[in-house]
C-alpha positions, 0 to 999 in steps of 0.5 A: 473513463472507467469504461475507456480504461480497458481500451487503454490497458489493451493498447499498453499491453500491445505496445509495451513490454509486459513489465512496463505495461503492468506498471502503467496499467496500475499506476496510470489508473491510480492517478487519473481514474475517478475515485470513490465511485464504481459500477455496482452490478448485482452478483459481481464485485464493484468495478472501479479504479482499484478493480478494473485495471488489475482485472484487465491486466490479468485478461491481457496476460491470459488472452493476449499473451496466452501465459499462465500466471503462477499462483503459489509463491515459493515460501510456505509461509506465504502459502499459509497466509494466502490460505487464511486470507481466502478462508477467514472471511467465510468464518467471519460470516458464519460467526456474525449472522446476528443483527446488532442494535443501532439506536432505533434501527439495526445493523444487519447480520452477515449472509453466506453471499457476503463471504463470496463477495468479500473473497472476490474483492480480496482476490481482485485486491491482491491481483497486482501482487501476483502479477508483479511477482511474475513480471517485476521480479527482474532488477531492470523491472524494479528500476522501471518502477522507480522511473515510472514513479518519478515520471508520474510524480513530475506529471502529477505535480502540475495539477497538484500546483494548480489545486494548491493555488486554486483549491481542489477543483479538478475532480469536480471539473472533470468528473462532476463531483468532489470526492471527500469533505472539502473542509479537509482540503484546507490546511495552514491558510491554504489548500491541499491538492486532491487531484483524482485521488481519494484524499490529500493524504494520498496525494502527499504520500504519492509525492513522497514516493515520487521524490524518493524514486527521483532521489534513488535514480539520482544516486545511481545515475551516470554523471551526465544525467545527474543535473536533470535528475537533481532538478527533478528531485528538488522540484518534487520535494518542493511540491511535497512540502506544498502538500502540507502533510506532516507524515509524508514529510517525515518519511522523506526526511528519514528516508533521504539520508538512508538512500544517499548514505547507508549501505544497501544491506542496511537500507533493506534491513531497516525496511524489514524492521519497519515492516515487522513493527507494522505487523506487530503494531496492534500488540504494541498498542495493546501493551502500551509500548507505543509512545503516544504521549510523546508523539502527541507532544511533538504534534502540539509543537508543530501545530495545534490543528495536527495535535487535535487530529492525532488525538482524535485518531488515538481516541477512536482507535482505543474505542475500536480496539476495545470493540474489536476485542469482543470478537477477536479472532474473526472480527465483526464483519462488514456493514459497519458492524466493526464501528460503534454507534450511539445506543439512543440515536444510532449516530456513528461515534467512531471513525476508523482512519488506519488500515490496521484497525479497519482490517482488525475490526472487520476480520479479526486477528486471523484476517489481520495476520493474513492480510498484513502478513502478505504485505510484510512478508516480501520485506522480511524475505528481502531482509533475510537475503540481505543478511547473506554474504553471497547475494548481489543487491542493487540500489533500485531494489533497496530504494523500492524496499524503503519506499514500500516500507514507508507506505506500510508505516502509513497504514497505521494512521491512514488507509492508504493501501492501494493497488500500487502498494500491492504492486510494490509488494509483489515486485519485492516478493519476486525479487526475494524469490529470485535472489533465494533461487540464485543463492541456492543454485550457487551453493549447489554448483560450488565445488565441495571439498574431498574427504581428508585422511590422516595420511 
């Protein structure tokens, strides 16, 4: 399947407009390609479901459409973040050449070769960000993204229901292996679906995105299309409930009233506010401003299993935060150096779940600000445009802002940063830049009042 996907990508780009081809290249691969496996070739980054699709999309842009891909964004802040994003891994490698003890063994030091590999992997990871900024900057393209999420969710709901009933077996049946610990597939006396994603949490988050996309289309759709859209929304919400994941259910419960009732400017400003909270989350944790005790009490009220899971995550994050504070600026680097091991046996004592603590531990504060800054900046720029009176906003753009903000919030408990996340970020960055250019052109074209005198 990994070898076949380049052919699928070529067919998509030959038959569809570039914006739809890009969406389905990334989204289709995310949903159907095998997870947790890749071609590990010497001298090149791993080639798997997260890297082959954006690389093939770039190849189709350069060689099929023969177009240039703009690299530098309009925002100076974005350019600075890109520079730090590329250069900080080199400094991380230079400051982590020492080997670390791991019981009777050692964790190797970083080499200059590692910095080249990390930069290549990061460049591939942000490719959807650049491609979406180029091709999904129009309002029609953003609406097409909502349509793709809803259709993808409806198609994926069928294998999800099969696994909810029979247990997660499709990846075993199709690809011959199970992608995670099967014990985590059991929840509430039943099963959580995994299908072809890394974990049931990833499936539930995608189900939430699809549900909110269908609700947004229902809210703006014409009267004759609302009955099937209403059925699709209710169907996807029922599947989301059956996924048995509390976090995505909470996101859906909070986003649905905003999508239906809130003004568009408020929707975008809420999304921007959530993004800023995500960016500042490590500082808030360090200052003990996150109500962890109240959240734990809420989890205990839901179920003892969820409370135990949340308490385990918090304990791990506290230990990893203390470990990251020993090398705060550039982090510990790769090879598991950001983790904590038993001094006697060498067994791993910590399991990082959230993307924020993983990035902070590996790349330090500079790497964290660069990566999460690139992720958060599109929503901040959209929030700035929403504060302007002369900017025309649309429901599709506001809906994608909220869906993407929920994905960012989910990076706190989980490592659910996937190519689809970067795709939405790039689309919103392109939207913010387009709105800013239109606003500046409108102000430049407006007639200026003439000079006034006393007479």
